[in-house]
C-alpha positions in Angstrom: -9.8 -12.3 -2.5 -8.7 -10.4 0.5 -5.3 -10.6 2.6 -7.6 -10.3 5.9 -7.2 -13.5 8.3 -8.9 -14.4 11.4 -6.7 -14.8 14.5 -9.0 -15.3 17.8 -6.5 -15.1 20.3 -4.6 -11.7 18.8 -4.9 -9.7 21.8 -2.7 -12.4 23.8 -0.4 -12.8 21.2 0.4 -9.5 20.1 2.6 -8.0 18.6 4.6 -10.9 17.4 1.3 -13.4 16.3 1.2 -16.5 14.7 -1.6 -17.5 12.1 -4.1 -20.3 12.9 -2.5 -23.6 10.6 -5.6 -22.9 8.2 -5.1 -19.0 7.7 -1.5 -19.8 7.6 -1.6 -22.2 4.7 -4.3 -20.1 3.1 -2.0 -16.8 3.1 1.0 -19.0 2.3 -0.4 -21.2 -0.8 -3.6 -19.4 -2.1 -3.0 -15.7 -1.6 1.1 -16.2 -1.8 2.1 -13.7 0.6 5.7 -12.6 1.0 8.1 -11.5 3.9 7.6 -7.4 4.3 3.7 -7.8 2.8 1.0 -5.9 4.7 -2.0 -7.9 6.1 -5.0 -7.5 8.6 -6.2 -9.4 10.9 -9.5 -9.6 13.1 -10.2 -11.9 16.4 -14.1 -12.5 16.0 -14.8 -10.0 18.9 -14.6 -6.6 17.1 -11.0 -5.9 16.9 -8.4 -6.0 14.2 -5.2 -4.4 13.4 -2.4 -4.1 10.1 0.4 -6.5 10.2 3.3 -6.9 8.3 4.2 -10.3 7.6 7.8 -11.4 9.5 8.6 -14.9 8.2 6.2 -17.2 5.6 6.7 -20.9 4.4 3.8 -23.1 3.2 2.1 -24.4 7.1 3.4 -21.0 8.8 2.9 -17.3 8.8 4.1 -14.9 11.5 3.6 -11.5 12.0 4.1 -8.6 13.6 1.0 -6.5 14.5 0.9 -2.3 14.2 -1.8 -1.2 17.6 -5.1 -3.2 17.5 -8.2 -1.3 17.7 -11.9 -2.0 18.0 -13.6 -1.2 14.6 -17.7 -1.5 15.2 -19.2 -2.7 11.9 -22.3 -3.9 13.7 -25.9 -2.9 12.9 -28.0 -0.7 14.9 -30.0 -3.6 16.3 -29.2 -7.2 17.6 -31.0 -9.6 14.9 -31.0 -13.2 16.2 -33.2 -16.0 13.8 -34.2 -19.3 14.8 -34.0 -21.5 11.7 -35.1 -24.6 10.3 -31.9 -25.2 8.3 -32.2 -26.3 4.4 -30.4 -28.7 2.8 -26.5 -28.2 3.3 -25.7 -26.4 0.0 -28.3 -24.0 1.0 -27.1 -23.6 4.2 -24.1 -23.1 3.3 -24.9 -20.2 0.9 -27.7 -19.0 3.9 -25.2 -18.7 6.4 -22.7 -16.6 4.0 -25.6 -14.2 3.1 -26.8 -13.6 6.9 -23.0 -12.9 8.2 -22.9 -10.0 5.6 -25.7 -8.7 6.0 -25.0 -8.6 9.8 -27.4 -11.0 12.0 -25.9 -11.7 15.4 -26.7 -15.0 16.0 -28.4 -18.3 13.8 -30.4 -20.4 16.2 -31.1 -23.9 14.3 -34.2 -25.2 15.3 -35.5 -28.9 15.0 -39.2 -28.1 14.0 -42.0 -31.0 14.0 -41.4 -31.3 10.4 -37.7 -31.3 9.7 -36.7 -34.2 7.9 -33.4 -34.2 9.2 -31.5 -32.8 11.9 -28.4 -30.9 11.1 -24.9 -33.5 11.4 -22.0 -32.4 13.3 -19.9 -32.3 10.1 -22.5 -29.5 8.5 -22.5 -27.3 11.9 -19.0 -27.4 12.0 -18.9 -26.3 7.9 -21.7 -23.7 8.6 -18.9 -22.2 11.0 -16.1 -22.2 8.9 -18.2 -20.2 6.3 -19.2 -17.6 9.0 -15.5 -16.9 9.1 -14.8 -16.7 5.5 -18.1 -14.4 5.1 -16.6 -12.2 7.9 -12.9 -12.1 6.3 -14.6 -11.1 2.6 -17.1 -8.4 4.1 -14.6 -6.7 6.8 -16.9 -7.5 9.4 -15.1 -7.6 12.7 -17.5 -9.8 14.5 -18.2 -13.4 14.0 -22.1 -13.8 14.0 -22.7 -16.9 16.7 -23.8 -20.0 15.2 -25.6 -22.1 18.3 -26.0 -25.7 18.4 -29.2 -27.1 17.0 -32.1 -27.7 19.8 -35.4 -28.8 19.6 -38.5 -26.4 19.0 -39.9 -26.9 22.5 -36.2 -25.7 23.9 -36.6 -22.1 21.6 -39.9 -21.4 23.8 -37.9 -21.9 27.1 -35.1 -19.7 26.0 -34.8 -16.2 28.2 -31.2 -15.6 28.5 -31.3 -13.3 25.0 -33.5 -10.7 26.4 -35.6 -10.1 23.2 -37.6 -7.2 22.8 -39.6 -7.9 19.9 -40.3 -12.0 19.1 -41.6 -12.5 15.4 -42.4 -15.3 13.9 -43.0 -15.9 9.5 -46.3 -17.4 8.8 -47.9 -17.3 5.4 -51.5 -14.9 5.4 -50.1 -12.8 8.0 -49.7 -9.1 8.2 -46.4 -7.7 6.3 -43.0 -7.6 8.4 -42.8 -4.3 9.9 -39.7 -2.8 9.1 -39.4 -0.8 12.4 -36.6 -1.1 15.1 -37.7 -1.7 18.9 -37.2 1.5 21.1 -34.3 0.7 23.3 -35.6 -0.3 26.8 -34.6 2.8 29.1 -34.6 0.7 32.3 -30.9 -0.2 31.5 -28.2 -0.5 34.4 -26.2 2.2 35.0 -23.4 0.1 34.2 -25.1 -0.5 30.6 -25.5 3.6 30.4 -21.8 3.9 30.7 -20.9 1.7 28.1 -19.0 3.2 25.6 -21.2 1.6 22.8 -24.7 2.2 23.3 -26.9 -1.2 24.2 -28.7 -2.3 20.6 -32.2 -3.7 21.1 -32.6 -7.3 20.6 -35.0 -9.3 18.1 -35.5 -12.7 17.2 -37.8 -13.8 13.8 -38.2 -17.9 13.5 -38.0 -19.4 10.5 -39.6 -22.7 9.9 -38.2 -25.6 7.8 -40.0 -26.9 4.5 -43.3 -26.8 5.0 -43.3 -24.5 7.5 -44.3 -24.5 11.1 -47.3 -26.8 12.2 -50.1 -25.3 13.4 -49.4 -26.5 17.1 -46.1 -24.4 16.7 -47.3 -21.5 15.4 -50.3 -21.5 18.4 -47.6 -22.4 21.1 -45.3 -19.0 19.5 -48.6 -17.1 19.8 -48.8 -18.4 23.5 -45.5 -16.9 24.3 -46.6 -13.7 23.1 -44.9 -13.6 19.5 -46.5 -11.6 16.7 -46.7 -13.4 13.6 -45.6 -11.8 10.1 -45.9 -12.2 6.3 -43.4 -12.2 3.7 -45.7 -11.4 0.5 -48.0 -13.3 -1.8 -45.5 -16.0 -2.6 -43.7 -19.2 -0.5 -40.1 -18.3 -0.4 -37.6 -20.7 0.1 -36.1 -20.8 3.9 -32.9 -19.0 2.8 -34.7 -16.1 0.7 -37.1 -15.6 3.7 -34.5 -15.2 6.1 -32.0 -13.1 3.8 -35.5 -10.8 3.2 -35.9 -10.7 7.2 -32.5 -9.7 7.7 -32.4 -7.1 5.1 -35.6 -5.6 6.3 -34.8 -5.5 10.1 -31.2 -4.6 10.2 -30.1 -0.9 9.8 -26.3 0.3 10.2 
């Protein structure tokens, strides 16, 4: 159990920081922090700091933080996964694993064979699991969890500038374990950035039953490359974890 807490407005509050209600309750009731204890804060945007507890009650926890630093624990590439989410209990475990592995974004997709689109309350729970997984794993940047979209909308997305687009399909060539070459036509602003621009990849994973033939053909028409994950049929959460483990490198 880690003494690490999520404060999204960390920079705005510093040096005296009030933990959000849920984090304060966890610190007081579960972790039983005491005045003078040292804890770690992070804001989900890459920043963290060490802080000292100034006061704590059942519902409030006030700390004074030291210097805020940017600590990058992200992989060398962006990996976005467009997924037909599994049932709630499996979706929760999926979010935890993908956050730990360093996936940048999860886009829940409603496919032709999707049985039930994810409900709003499930999406809220999954977002909280992302935060908890960041706390546990030491990740300082939250994995983005988008609102669910229809498959047709996915094919029109162009805001993320994906350099590689992949779609998981049985009986396709094996998933490559290579990272796309960085686009050399960066702007001067990007070239001077303190952190190099990371290549972006998208992988599509269908629901139980997979993509329909029509959906697969539409992906191919948009320039996606099909890949397989071996001779066996994997569950959604297994396939997503395998893909992330193969394509992400620190």
